DOKOLVO-655818 format. One line per field, with one value per residue (C-alpha): x negated, y negated, z. Coordinates in Angstrom, 3 decimals, padded with zeros to 6 digits. Layout:
BEGIN
x (X, ...) $
y (Y, ...) $
z (Z, ...) $
***
This chain:
BEGIN
x (078.546, 080.831, 084.294, 087.076, 090.019, 092.417, 094.059, 097.320, 097.675, 101.203, 101.830, 099.220, 099.750, 096.176, 096.705, 097.246, 094.296, 092.099, 093.697, 092.514, 089.109, 088.842, 089.937, 087.767, 084.700, 085.097, 085.852, 082.575, 080.653, 082.118, 081.395, 078.657, 079.503, 082.982, 083.962, 086.937, 089.138, 091.582, 094.805, 097.698, 101.166, 104.520, 105.986, 105.166, 105.075, 106.370, 105.176, 101.530, 099.388, 096.688, 096.968, 096.670, 099.399, 098.762, 101.419, 104.961, 108.211, 110.511, 110.337, 109.225, 111.332, 109.915, 112.075, 110.454, 110.198, 108.327, 107.552, 107.873, 105.105, 105.937, 103.568, 103.965, 101.125, 101.353, 098.530, 099.178, 097.781, 095.904, 098.815, 099.330, 100.711, 099.838, 102.692, 104.152, 107.007, 104.891, 101.359, 099.986, 101.330, 099.865, 096.505, 096.992, 098.184, 094.796, 092.912, 095.058, 094.530, 090.732, 091.114, 092.906, 089.645, 087.627, 086.658, 086.608, 086.866, 085.668, 084.715, 084.403, 081.317, 079.824, 078.071, 081.633, 082.517, 081.845, 082.106, 081.383, 079.558, 081.668, 082.767, 086.228, 087.682, 091.331, 092.204, 091.574, 090.733, 093.812, 092.556, 093.170, 096.823, 098.632, 102.268, 102.807, 105.517, 105.186, 106.962, 105.021, 106.893, 106.250, 106.496, 103.811, 100.354, 097.890, 094.682, 094.193, 090.791, 089.163, 085.681, 082.547, 082.374, 080.059, 081.910, 080.821, 082.478, 085.806, 085.568, 084.596, 087.645, 090.051, 088.585, 089.098, 092.713, 094.283, 091.770, 093.519, 097.207, 097.117, 098.676, 098.503, 095.750, 096.109, 093.869, 094.369, 094.269, 094.525, 090.638, 089.332, 086.140, 085.973, 085.287, 082.644, 080.873, 080.503, 078.718, 076.497, 075.499, 074.967, 076.623, 075.756, 072.695, 069.750, 067.345, 069.063, 068.315, 071.612, 072.191, 074.891, 078.325, 080.611, 084.203, 083.916, 081.884, 084.672, 087.227, 085.366, 085.160, 088.825, 089.483, 087.568, 089.013, 092.513, 091.534, 090.253, 093.512, 095.666, 093.415, 094.726, 098.269, 097.936, 100.632, 098.958, 099.601, 098.383, 097.979, 099.658, 097.906, 097.255, 100.742, 100.369, 097.320, 096.643, 099.960, 098.850, 095.173, 093.823, 091.427, 092.840, 090.526, 089.293, 089.330, 086.837, 087.075, 087.727, 084.624, 086.410, 088.884, 092.612, 094.443, 097.153, 099.951, 098.245, 098.139, 101.828, 102.962, 101.191, 103.044, 103.500, 102.062, 101.616, 102.620, 099.845, 099.856, 096.451, 094.793, 095.192, 091.656, 090.415, 091.282, 093.710, 094.546, 095.744, 097.753, 101.672, 103.593, 106.856, 109.175, 112.163, 110.821, 112.677, 109.585, 107.191, 109.503, 109.780, 106.170, 105.513, 108.481, 107.452, 103.914, 104.815, 107.166, 104.523, 102.019, 104.309, 104.855, 101.354, 100.372, 102.463, 099.812, 100.781, 103.389, 103.866, 103.357, 102.916, 104.430, 103.188, 103.088, 099.884, 097.774, 097.385, 100.302, 102.189, 101.420, 104.728, 106.109, 107.524, 109.239, 112.806, 114.080, 111.870, 112.957, 116.553, 115.744, 113.456, 110.302, 111.938, 115.030, 113.031, 111.132, 114.147, 115.578, 112.440, 112.771, 116.189, 115.073, 112.243, 114.463, 116.858, 113.767, 112.294, 115.667, 116.136, 112.704, 113.734, 110.919, 111.143, 108.094, 108.622, 108.023, 106.800, 107.747, 105.923, 107.046, 104.101, 103.303, 105.874, 108.005, 108.547, 111.369, 114.196, 116.248, 119.551, 120.988, 119.986, 119.851, 118.200, 120.553, 118.839, 117.331, 116.413, 113.808, 112.135, 109.993, 109.652, 106.214, 105.948, 102.481, 102.181, 098.687, 098.794, 099.694, 097.771, 096.266, 096.451, 099.949, 102.055, 105.403, 107.201, 106.444, 108.802, 111.818, 114.180, 113.699, 114.781, 114.842, 114.848, 112.543, 111.150, 113.340, 112.118, 110.388, 108.721, 105.040, 105.070, 105.353, 103.407, 102.620, 103.719, 100.942, 103.204, 104.505, 108.014, 108.392, 106.874, 109.663, 112.400, 111.441, 111.280, 114.756, 116.179, 115.093, 116.281, 119.727, 119.717, 117.559, 117.812, 115.838, 112.392, 109.587, 106.303, 103.988, 100.683, 098.541, 094.923, 093.798, 090.671, 090.011, 089.082, 090.480, 088.197, 085.122, 086.397, 086.427, 082.962, 083.751, 086.598, 088.706, 091.348, 091.684, 092.098, 094.817, 096.498, 096.547, 097.864, 100.643, 101.708, 102.081, 104.254, 106.416, 107.010, 110.333, 111.394, 111.189, 112.657, 109.541, 108.795, 104.891, 101.848, 099.319, 096.344, 094.576, 091.251, 087.452, 086.535, 083.511, 084.979, 083.178, 080.721, 080.164, 082.836, 085.589, 088.236, 090.543, 091.195, 091.668, 094.021, 096.082, 096.053, 097.253, 100.171, 101.477, 101.519, 103.135, 104.837, 104.781, 101.105, 099.100, 096.298, 094.047, 094.290, 093.442, 090.502, 089.069, 089.283, 087.358, 084.589, 083.981, 083.782, 081.637, 079.292, 079.721, 079.480, 078.330, 081.528, 083.432, 080.366, 080.154, 083.824, 083.677, 080.915, 082.553, 085.830, 084.111, 082.529, 085.987, 087.439, 084.760, 084.433, 087.458, 088.386, 091.945, 093.148, 090.535, 086.778, 087.382, 089.943, 087.579, 084.365, 085.914, 087.609, 084.643, 086.467, 085.013, 084.335, 081.774, 079.613, 080.841, 080.640, 077.466, 075.164, 077.323, 077.762, 073.912, 073.585, 075.938, 074.138, 071.040, 072.521, 074.069, 070.638, 069.216, 072.022, 071.581, 067.694, 067.999, 070.066, 068.231, 065.102, 066.898, 067.065, 070.113, 072.173, 071.010, 073.816, 074.630, 077.049, 074.299, 072.029, 074.647, 074.995, 071.209, 071.684, 074.789, 072.976, 070.859, 073.782, 075.892, 072.974, 072.575, 076.180, 076.352, 073.471, 075.311, 078.663, 076.948, 075.072, 078.117, 080.005, 077.222, 077.370, 073.732, 074.211, 070.581, 070.239, 073.501, 072.139, 068.943, 070.471, 073.167, 070.520, 068.716, 071.757, 072.632, 068.950, 069.164, 072.304, 070.799, 067.810, 069.993, 072.573, 070.856, 070.636, 074.253, 075.861, 078.770, 079.732, 079.633, 080.735, 078.003, 079.407, 082.770, 080.960, 078.664, 081.828, 083.572, 080.326, 080.292, 083.709, 082.475, 079.630, 081.992, 083.151, 079.885, 077.696, 079.665, 076.796) $
y (066.222, 065.361, 064.178, 064.670, 062.639, 063.588, 060.399, 061.257, 058.875, 058.397, 058.115, 057.173, 053.370, 052.064, 049.351, 052.169, 054.061, 050.929, 050.489, 054.108, 053.487, 050.415, 052.339, 055.056, 052.907, 050.679, 053.793, 055.348, 051.987, 052.112, 055.830, 057.201, 060.735, 060.525, 063.068, 061.711, 064.145, 062.583, 064.121, 062.854, 063.391, 062.121, 061.744, 062.160, 065.902, 065.660, 069.254, 068.462, 067.866, 065.205, 062.977, 059.236, 058.506, 055.279, 054.178, 053.287, 055.045, 057.855, 058.941, 055.430, 052.886, 049.698, 048.704, 047.754, 044.046, 042.847, 039.373, 039.476, 041.270, 043.468, 046.074, 048.910, 050.621, 053.627, 055.700, 058.034, 061.467, 061.867, 061.000, 057.787, 055.563, 052.471, 051.370, 048.210, 046.685, 047.110, 048.130, 044.641, 045.147, 048.307, 046.885, 043.933, 046.626, 048.549, 045.515, 044.894, 048.401, 047.771, 044.727, 046.602, 048.918, 045.868, 044.718, 040.966, 039.008, 035.527, 034.154, 035.589, 037.871, 040.548, 037.828, 037.050, 040.598, 041.977, 045.744, 047.424, 050.729, 053.071, 056.697, 057.186, 060.279, 059.896, 063.485, 063.039, 059.440, 058.186, 054.393, 054.670, 053.922, 051.341, 050.566, 047.375, 046.191, 042.519, 040.594, 037.673, 034.416, 032.843, 034.470, 032.242, 032.484, 031.568, 029.730, 027.855, 027.631, 024.152, 022.703, 024.004, 027.543, 030.643, 033.726, 035.262, 032.591, 033.279, 037.108, 036.996, 034.627, 036.957, 039.860, 037.901, 037.029, 040.078, 040.708, 037.740, 038.245, 035.890, 037.308, 034.900, 033.631, 030.732, 029.940, 026.671, 026.039, 028.604, 028.534, 027.044, 025.759, 022.820, 024.616, 026.816, 023.989, 021.981, 024.791, 026.467, 022.984, 021.714, 018.503, 016.413, 018.503, 017.281, 019.607, 022.748, 023.302, 023.461, 026.975, 026.344, 027.819, 028.136, 028.789, 032.399, 033.200, 031.509, 033.432, 036.613, 035.312, 034.994, 038.419, 039.922, 038.003, 038.856, 042.472, 041.756, 040.154, 042.995, 045.627, 044.198, 043.576, 040.042, 037.604, 035.718, 032.219, 030.435, 027.488, 024.298, 021.083, 021.742, 022.274, 018.513, 019.253, 022.739, 023.361, 020.215, 021.521, 019.231, 021.022, 020.820, 022.901, 019.942, 016.404, 014.943, 012.408, 013.357, 013.006, 013.825, 011.342, 012.584, 013.187, 010.821, 013.371, 014.057, 010.291, 009.875, 012.122, 010.713, 008.446, 004.794, 002.647, -001.081, -000.749, 001.688, 005.391, 006.448, 008.827, 007.723, 006.722, 008.671, 011.915, 014.311, 016.111, 012.796, 011.745, 012.269, 012.653, 011.370, 013.667, 012.177, 013.555, 016.800, 018.386, 017.615, 019.310, 022.218, 022.698, 022.668, 025.126, 027.426, 027.569, 028.488, 031.193, 032.520, 032.606, 034.272, 037.010, 037.497, 037.511, 039.859, 040.011, 036.451, 036.671, 033.032, 030.497, 026.722, 024.185, 020.787, 017.483, 015.409, 014.739, 010.878, 008.284, 005.504, 006.809, 007.877, 006.875, 003.452, 003.881, 003.075, 006.667, 007.728, 004.746, 006.124, 008.676, 008.998, 011.357, 013.901, 014.103, 014.766, 017.396, 019.211, 019.067, 020.764, 023.377, 024.283, 024.576, 026.768, 029.028, 029.505, 030.518, 032.856, 034.566, 035.185, 037.013, 038.970, 037.419, 037.594, 035.579, 033.077, 029.269, 026.708, 023.017, 020.342, 017.601, 015.095, 011.497, 010.047, 013.214, 012.570, 010.448, 013.048, 013.374, 011.433, 013.106, 016.805, 019.499, 023.050, 025.537, 028.876, 028.461, 032.101, 031.364, 028.505, 027.701, 024.095, 023.110, 020.047, 018.400, 015.259, 014.318, 010.700, 011.766, 011.066, 013.978, 012.289, 013.617, 016.636, 017.337, 017.982, 014.164, 013.176, 015.367, 012.463, 009.073, 005.606, 003.012, 003.144, 004.467, 002.160, 002.338, 003.977, 001.584, 003.063, 002.848, 000.393, 002.921, 002.874, 006.353, 007.226, 007.536, 008.464, 011.858, 010.216, 008.830, 012.113, 014.363, 012.069, 012.650, 016.363, 016.393, 014.590, 017.046, 019.958, 018.347, 019.624, 022.479, 025.253, 027.786, 029.249, 026.742, 026.107, 023.553, 022.683, 020.765, 019.434, 019.850, 021.741, 019.481, 016.203, 015.854, 018.614, 016.531, 013.633, 015.719, 016.761, 019.270, 020.933, 021.353, 018.547, 019.587, 023.202, 022.328, 020.019, 022.375, 025.229, 022.856, 021.909, 025.629, 026.289, 023.477, 024.537, 026.130, 023.014, 021.073, 024.191, 025.334, 028.990, 028.888, 027.329, 027.481, 025.571, 023.563, 023.573, 024.133, 027.774, 026.905, 025.423, 026.987, 024.424, 024.126, 026.890, 028.986, 028.035, 025.865, 028.577, 031.170, 028.964, 028.396, 032.117, 033.019, 030.425, 031.374, 035.043, 034.149, 030.872, 031.522, 032.127, 030.188, 027.978, 028.310, 032.047, 032.034, 029.653, 031.509, 034.852, 033.359, 031.724, 034.956, 037.014, 034.324, 033.375, 036.085, 035.044, 031.431, 030.975, 029.239, 026.685, 026.221, 025.567, 022.990, 021.111, 021.065, 020.090, 017.121, 016.001, 016.141, 013.982, 011.429, 011.241, 011.979, 009.499, 010.956, 007.269, 007.102, 006.455, 003.531, 001.910, 002.763, 001.334, -001.765, -002.737, -001.869, 000.864, 000.878, 004.516, 004.084, 002.334, 003.669, 007.355, 007.773, 008.461, 011.220, 012.899, 012.855, 014.480, 017.307, 017.818, 018.338, 021.002, 022.654, 022.857, 024.366, 026.885, 027.900, 027.961, 030.303, 032.822, 032.867, 033.724, 036.955, 039.173, 041.094, 037.887, 036.388, 035.660, 033.158, 031.558, 030.481, 029.571, 027.371, 025.600, 024.912, 023.349, 021.478, 019.595, 017.130, 016.652, 015.717, 013.556, 011.587, 011.114, 009.647, 007.291, 006.136, 005.408, 003.727, 001.505, 000.759, 000.017, -002.645, -003.834, -002.868, -002.155, -001.558, 001.036, 002.650, 003.004, 004.395, 006.971, 007.852, 008.741, 010.799, 012.774, 013.418, 014.624, 016.893, 018.404, 018.932, 020.705, 022.946, 023.910, 027.234, 028.164, 027.720, 027.896, 030.435, 028.005, 024.510, 022.954, 020.340, 018.925, 018.155, 016.908, 014.543, 013.186, 012.534, 010.707, 008.461, 007.367, 006.610, 004.544, 002.516, 000.873, 001.110, -000.663, -003.925, -006.558) $
z (-018.070, -020.948, -020.501, -023.342, -024.425, -027.142, -028.844, -030.734, -033.647, -034.722, -038.482, -041.209, -041.262, -041.924, -039.264, -036.631, -037.958, -037.481, -033.922, -033.050, -034.687, -032.365, -029.223, -029.837, -030.585, -027.348, -025.051, -026.362, -025.716, -022.205, -021.375, -023.860, -022.415, -023.485, -026.240, -028.259, -030.431, -032.702, -033.955, -036.442, -035.584, -037.004, -033.473, -029.593, -028.633, -024.933, -024.252, -024.927, -021.936, -021.504, -024.786, -025.097, -027.912, -030.105, -032.640, -032.914, -034.189, -033.199, -029.334, -028.314, -026.769, -028.303, -031.062, -034.515, -035.503, -038.446, -036.870, -033.269, -031.030, -028.146, -026.437, -023.958, -022.251, -019.994, -018.530, -015.548, -014.571, -017.759, -020.066, -021.860, -024.681, -026.530, -028.470, -030.050, -032.202, -035.349, -036.360, -035.501, -032.015, -031.562, -032.395, -029.875, -027.383, -027.830, -026.860, -024.104, -022.852, -023.127, -021.135, -018.442, -018.378, -017.756, -021.122, -022.095, -025.431, -024.760, -028.302, -031.856, -032.410, -030.407, -028.166, -027.059, -025.673, -022.346, -022.386, -019.058, -018.802, -016.675, -016.447, -017.948, -016.425, -017.846, -016.513, -012.687, -011.905, -010.010, -010.582, -014.244, -013.977, -016.271, -016.518, -018.571, -021.157, -022.439, -025.491, -026.758, -025.823, -029.289, -032.748, -034.459, -032.674, -035.271, -036.301, -039.691, -041.555, -041.053, -040.394, -041.928, -042.249, -043.375, -044.401, -040.949, -038.908, -040.655, -040.421, -036.973, -036.010, -037.953, -035.768, -032.810, -033.021, -031.987, -029.132, -027.566, -028.502, -031.650, -034.740, -037.777, -039.822, -042.399, -045.405, -046.791, -050.726, -053.292, -053.341, -050.022, -051.352, -049.101, -045.872, -047.123, -048.990, -045.819, -044.414, -047.190, -048.539, -044.808, -045.227, -042.246, -041.580, -043.784, -041.672, -043.604, -047.076, -049.285, -050.265, -053.025, -053.296, -056.342, -056.982, -057.881, -054.534, -052.648, -054.454, -053.454, -049.946, -049.788, -051.063, -048.577, -045.822, -046.947, -046.603, -043.127, -042.222, -043.705, -041.913, -038.696, -039.885, -039.081, -040.698, -043.692, -044.504, -047.757, -049.696, -048.251, -050.180, -053.838, -055.414, -056.560, -058.342, -059.411, -061.663, -063.792, -064.236, -061.530, -058.978, -055.444, -053.463, -051.204, -050.272, -053.165, -055.758, -059.264, -061.491, -064.933, -066.224, -066.201, -069.534, -070.466, -069.590, -066.146, -065.328, -066.349, -063.816, -060.685, -058.253, -059.234, -056.379, -056.621, -060.234, -061.183, -061.731, -060.677, -058.143, -054.601, -053.499, -056.334, -054.665, -056.263, -053.051, -051.478, -054.570, -054.655, -057.933, -059.750, -057.878, -059.591, -062.824, -063.457, -065.352, -062.459, -059.930, -062.323, -062.960, -059.103, -058.253, -061.173, -060.038, -056.574, -057.625, -059.966, -057.078, -054.769, -057.323, -058.100, -054.419, -052.499, -049.827, -048.701, -046.106, -045.367, -048.327, -047.587, -049.929, -048.835, -050.804, -051.035, -048.081, -046.892, -046.110, -047.494, -051.164, -052.462, -055.727, -056.185, -059.574, -060.301, -059.933, -056.988, -054.922, -055.022, -052.469, -049.418, -050.050, -047.699, -049.830, -053.167, -050.974, -049.899, -053.383, -054.653, -051.635, -052.787, -056.354, -055.413, -053.346, -056.389, -058.611, -055.875, -055.116, -058.924, -058.787, -055.917, -053.784, -049.984, -049.250, -046.307, -047.194, -044.951, -045.314, -043.712, -041.356, -041.576, -042.154, -044.333, -044.249, -040.664, -041.726, -042.272, -045.527, -045.636, -048.770, -049.199, -046.598, -047.058, -048.572, -047.501, -043.981, -043.860, -046.589, -045.078, -041.841, -040.363, -039.736, -037.439, -037.778, -035.508, -036.710, -035.436, -032.029, -028.836, -026.929, -023.340, -022.425, -023.003, -024.995, -021.678, -020.800, -023.698, -023.704, -023.998, -026.165, -025.490, -028.215, -031.859, -034.328, -036.971, -040.043, -043.155, -045.387, -048.355, -048.226, -045.386, -042.517, -039.215, -038.253, -034.748, -032.072, -029.116, -028.598, -027.650, -031.297, -032.920, -030.998, -031.913, -035.586, -035.049, -033.338, -036.093, -038.471, -036.266, -036.358, -040.179, -039.869, -037.198, -038.702, -037.830, -036.971, -035.323, -034.363, -036.420, -033.982, -033.873, -030.266, -031.529, -034.588, -033.007, -029.298, -027.917, -028.741, -026.623, -023.547, -022.621, -019.990, -022.128, -018.974, -019.872, -023.369, -022.195, -019.716, -022.071, -024.784, -022.472, -021.316, -024.952, -025.741, -022.681, -023.785, -027.214, -026.319, -024.776, -027.984, -030.040, -031.700, -031.904, -031.634, -033.002, -035.678, -034.512, -037.322, -035.908, -036.558, -036.129, -033.874, -030.893, -027.791, -026.880, -024.145, -023.358, -024.938, -022.706, -024.975, -027.501, -024.727, -022.847, -025.987, -026.740, -023.041, -022.960, -026.496, -025.559, -021.924, -021.517, -017.754, -017.540, -014.926, -016.158, -013.229, -013.115, -017.046, -016.366, -013.403, -015.050, -018.112, -016.083, -013.997, -017.229, -019.017, -016.149, -013.467, -009.840, -010.689, -012.886, -010.248, -009.888, -013.734, -013.793, -011.007, -012.652, -016.194, -014.517, -012.786, -016.101, -017.563, -014.989, -015.268, -018.943, -021.267, -023.976, -024.964, -025.269, -028.099, -027.991, -030.161, -027.510, -024.488, -025.966, -027.549, -024.427, -022.257, -020.258, -016.702, -016.636, -019.520, -016.849, -013.387, -013.964, -015.850, -012.894, -011.369, -014.795, -015.174, -011.681, -012.757, -015.947, -013.863, -011.797, -014.765, -016.419, -013.280, -013.058, -016.717, -016.630, -013.603, -015.325, -018.495, -016.586, -015.341, -018.353, -017.209, -017.101, -020.385, -022.805, -025.475, -023.024, -020.675, -023.587, -024.995, -021.589, -021.700, -025.114, -023.999, -021.187, -023.296, -025.655, -022.448, -021.184, -024.451, -024.878, -021.369, -022.168, -025.438, -023.721, -020.788, -023.202, -025.169, -022.123, -021.216, -024.657, -025.188, -028.989, -029.872, -027.093, -028.182, -031.782, -030.883, -028.508, -031.043, -033.765, -031.208, -030.343, -034.066, -034.651, -031.744, -033.071, -036.316, -034.784, -032.539, -035.053, -036.041, -032.474, -031.602, -035.162, -033.846, -031.110, -032.315, -035.719, -036.029, -039.359, -037.425, -034.414, -036.371, -038.189, -034.876, -033.356, -036.465, -035.615, -032.053, -033.481, -035.743, -032.523, -030.432, -032.956, -033.437, -032.985) $
***
């Protein structure tokens, strides 16, 4: 018997069309006998009978907003509506509607979806009743490209974002060669043959990804680092050393440090310029203005200075002002040029390393143009923002190129507060929980809880959201960290345990609760948030005391995963990943135990075995684990483990 449903699409916005496509696709996947009819309308027709309206506009009670997301869902007696504050919100609403019907979106890619097969009788089933209206707690809820990525990894992440209520994606650099090169040339994995990647291919990738971003109405961020390179004919698409010599003109505009104007460590992207030079500032601001004009698809354009720290120009003129003052001077000059061109593109400015020390001479003249981005890259992840809402003591005074970057959240937040006294405009956090910190938490429970709490705390520190600087493949052993982040950004009043329990149930079924118990115990026994270096170099007792218990838990987890993979109906990539995870955990445990016992030869031997294991298993779990990043972090562990 066939059941029919009429979807009334409101308006011809291509994002709304895509939202209806997605709704129809998943409904058919749930109920193969469902017949779906679609009609296009300018507004809701109240006199019509059983219709599921999808869109926004006249006749609906959610007001339009370009940046802020709000959704409203209703379904009752065969009539319903999915609407939102903009086209992107409607798409988010469609995925939320599907969740209400039993679908789950656990991680990017089809393997991360759970779509139940069930009869959907919208006309007569009284259980299909939905009344829901929500507004996202924070404006900025996004992810930034990082790690080693295939094109598919990024495309799947973009597809995943609105499914969990996230709304922004950020592509670093003008041409993000760095991230694709790491994957396609298989850096950090000699078992895979380099495939090669060139600039033109990456430009093509970027154009295709932009189309995927716009298809979903996501807010598109672009560039960041690179403005200190590209306008001067220097490649700024990655953190690589310059092979070709610079021209005399190019060298003349580099920051003078230690009496020399040269590339900082040989890396253009890490090299600041002589910002007191009017022509340098003019070239940069002209280039940004031109880029914004030529790339109207970019909603938010990032203007950052060079990466690295303690690398600012020491010439007589530059020394007259702090780097933050030269930066703000450029921001004001940029705004004048963009305004003259009639450009509405928003611009992000970066509070990061040397720029944590606020300006003392200049202030931003047009705060509506700019968005403050707080990037506490040197922070510790063993505590939360709400632990440090007040600050006692004195911050270290600014001393050019002799700054010690703050490791404590207390100092980082005091720097932020000093900037906020001057700038009260839009802002967001740019943090690194899923770049490095997650690898130091073997069970992912503590990093998930920490990330969740930090997102809930953002309002308390005056920030309106988060763009996560992270690897795209951060789902090993579970996808809980990213889902926890998304949940708290959407609803600052969400409960972590409810989010976690729902995830484990959806991912692992009836045994999800036990999987969570095991991984939570592992997190509690082995977590190195204070830094693996410190734990190992100081002979942290947990490295020796807890190893046996972790190994017992690993055995139980292996047996549980093996039993499920033996039953075809319960087989999934998530269970397979746990089976791969167990030897990884066992070898990590042996490494840390040996390091704690100062058995350096044993630690070296086991570390080499672990890296070889990750190389071997990478094709099997590529969508879930960024091996390039993990091997890099393990190499940092070994720096301290292997001191003879």
